[in-house]
N, C-alpha and C positions, 0 to 999 in steps of 0.2 A: 407528537404532541405538539394540537394547531390550538392555541389559544382564544384566537378570532376567526372569522370567517371572511377571505378574502376569494378572490376570483383571478384565475388566469394564472396558478399556480401550480409548476409540476407535481405531478404522481411520483410519490417515492415511495419503493414497495418497503411492504415493513418485514422486521428480521424475522427468522434468519434469512438472508436474499444473498441472491447470487451474482445481483448488478448493482452500481452504486452503493458499492464498497467504501468505506473510510476505515484504512490503517493508522491508527495513532501508536508515534515512537513514544516509548518507555524507556527513558534513560537512565532511570535510577530515581523514578519516584519512592518517597517512602509508603508505607501502607496504608497511613491515612490521608494521603494526597492522592492515590489512588481509589481510595474510598470516598474522596470529596469529587475526584472527577470522574467517577461513576456516577452519582447523585447527580452534580452537573450535569451531565449530557452522555450517560452510557446507553439512552436510547439512539444515540447517532454512529456508537462504536462498535463498529464489524470486530475490528480485529488487533489486537492489541501485539506491539513488537517488542521484545524486550531487548533492545539494542545491542547490537554489536557483542560483545563477549559480557556486558553489565551481568547477565545471571551468574557468573560464578562467584562475583562478590557482594551480590544483593542480599541485605539481610530479608529474614522470613521470606524465601522466596516459592516456599510451596505454601502457603497463606495467600503471598499474593496471585500464584497462578490459580488457587481454590476460588479466589475472589473474583476473576476474571469469569474462569468459566461458570460460577453459580450465576453471575448474572447476565449471561448465555452472549457473552465476547470471547472468540476466537483466539489464544495463545499460543505466539510461541518464540522460539531463540532466535535471535541475528543470526544472518549468514556466516559471519566472522568466527562465530563459535564453532559451527560446524569445520571450516576451514582451520580453524585451532589444533580442532580433532585429527583431523585427515593428514595436515602437516607432519603431526607426531605419531602417525599411522595407528590410530586409535578410533577407526571408524566402525568396529563392532564395539567398542566401551560407549561410542555417541548412542548409539540404536540403546545398548543399555540405560544408560542415562536418563534418555527420555521416556522409555519404560518405566522406570524409578518415580520418574518425576509426573507421570500420566499422562504425558504430554502426546496429543492427539492431530498435529500441524507440526510440522518442520521446513524451516528454509535450506536447501542448497544454492551454494554462490561460490563463482571463484574470483571474487574483486579483487583479493589480495595476493591472490597465491595464480601460480601459471598450474595449468590444468589442463591439461588434452580434452577436447569436449567429448570424444569416444567414452572417455572415464566418467568425465563427469554424467553423461547419460544413462552409464552404470548404475553411477550411485543413486542418481534418481529412479531408476526402475525399482532396485534393490530396496529402498527407503520405503516408497512406496507402497512395500508389501506390509508395513508397520506403521504408517501414518497417511496423512494428506500429507501432500508435498507442494508448497512455493518454491520454484524457481528464479535466480535474478540472474539478468542479462545486465550486461556490460561490466567495463572496469573501474575502479575510482582512482586509477589513474590519469590525471585529467589530460595528459599527451597521448594516450593512447585512444585513438579515434575510430571507431568501428563502421564501416560502411553500411548502407542501409541494407542492401542485399544479405548480408553477414547476421544483420539484426534481425532478419525475417526469417532466414534458416534455423539460427540458434534457437529464436523462439520456439517457432513448430516443433524441431527436434525435440526440444526440451517436452512440450505437450506433447508428443509421441510419446515418449519415455515413461511417460505417466504424473506429468506435473498436473495441478488442479489449475493455478494460474502460476504466470509468469510476472515478475517484476521487473519493468525498465530501472534501471541503476540511477541513481543522483544522488547518492550519500544524506547526512541529514542536512545538507548546505542546502542541498538544489544548484551544484557548480559542476557536476561530470554527467558522464554517460549521453541522455539527449537534452542536456542543456550546457552552453557554452559556461567557460569560467565565470562569467558575468552574471550568470544564472540565465539568461535569456534562452529561450526552446528554440531547439534545432528544428527549426518548423517542416522543412522537407523531408526530414528523418520520420518526424512524429507521423506525418501523414502518407507515406508511404509504408511504413510498417502497417497502417491503417488499411491499406488495400488488402492487405494479403492476411494478416491475423487478428481472427472478431474481436473487437474493442472488449467483451465482457471476458476474455480470456485475460485481458492484461491488469494489474493496476500499475501506475503511473507514480512514482515518487515526485511527490510535488507538494515539499513545505513552505514554498513561497506563494504569498497572493496571487501573484500576476501569474505564477505557474499552474494554479488550482483554476483560476478565472479562466487561462486559456483554453485548458481543458475541458472546463464546462460549456464555453462556446462552443468548441469542436465539434466533441462529442455528445453532451447535454446532460441532463442534472443527474444521471444516474452512469457518471464514469465512475470508473473505481478508482480512488485515488490514495497514495501511503505517506509516511512519515510525517503525518500530520501532528506538530504539537501539542501537549492537553490542552492548554488554552486558546488554541485556532480551532476546536470541534464544534462548537455551535457557530462562529464565525462562518467555517467553509459551510454550515448548513443552509447559514443564510444567502450564500453566493449561488447553491444548488437551486436556492429557491425564486432567487432575483430580488431578494430583500437589500439588497447592500449596491451600492452604487455601481458598483464595476459589475453588475448583470443586473440593472433594474431593468432594462427595457426590452432585457432579452429574450423574456419568456411572456412579454403582452401580448394579447390580442388584438384586433382591430379596436373591439370593441371597449377597450380600456382606455383609448385616448382621453385624457384629459382636457374638457372644454370648458373654460372657466364661464361663469354666470357673469352676464352684465346686471349694471347695480340700477 
């Protein structure tokens, strides 16, 4: 939606899009809150993640899944639910549950469990025969630091195994994975990853405004960003378009320079 005419606004692809994705975290919105979120900003939501294991206890789950899908929004369960099934030796039950819920997307992660990477790749390959797979790379343990070469290797192997996108772990707080505990971006890590992995294949979890700003300035308006709070969807879109102070001058062309008129 564009309510006004402005020059020097970055182009944003129409939905369904493959780049410039906004993945929103639903950590337990009521059905009415989900409706209101769609009414207010559904045009800018590409994916909704039903965070961690919230779907296990979410009321009206099937109705909410249908609501998102009927409004052109991809929806999937957080990777922690996959891990909860896996650690209980219920992988086949997980597949049946996805089918019962009519899910077309699923996340595979190993942020809370120790999972040999070869085995993770096998699960990605097997699950991709049933749904579109997003795989999450990185640990939820703030003490576990993964070197850049290993991030690259893990991401590439998971894409090769059948993942549609790889998600760079940050948790909902944005203080692990590609970030320091303070929330500061590990810039060297991110930039090294991007020398080997195509940017359109990565969804960067970026719940904090400063993190979103960093990636927009580094990659562009159409960077894939995830773990966005429901009340930050439109503010993020303004960041993407240079309509917020943090990115205000970033997309301006030379012809947009303000020259005060003399009295």
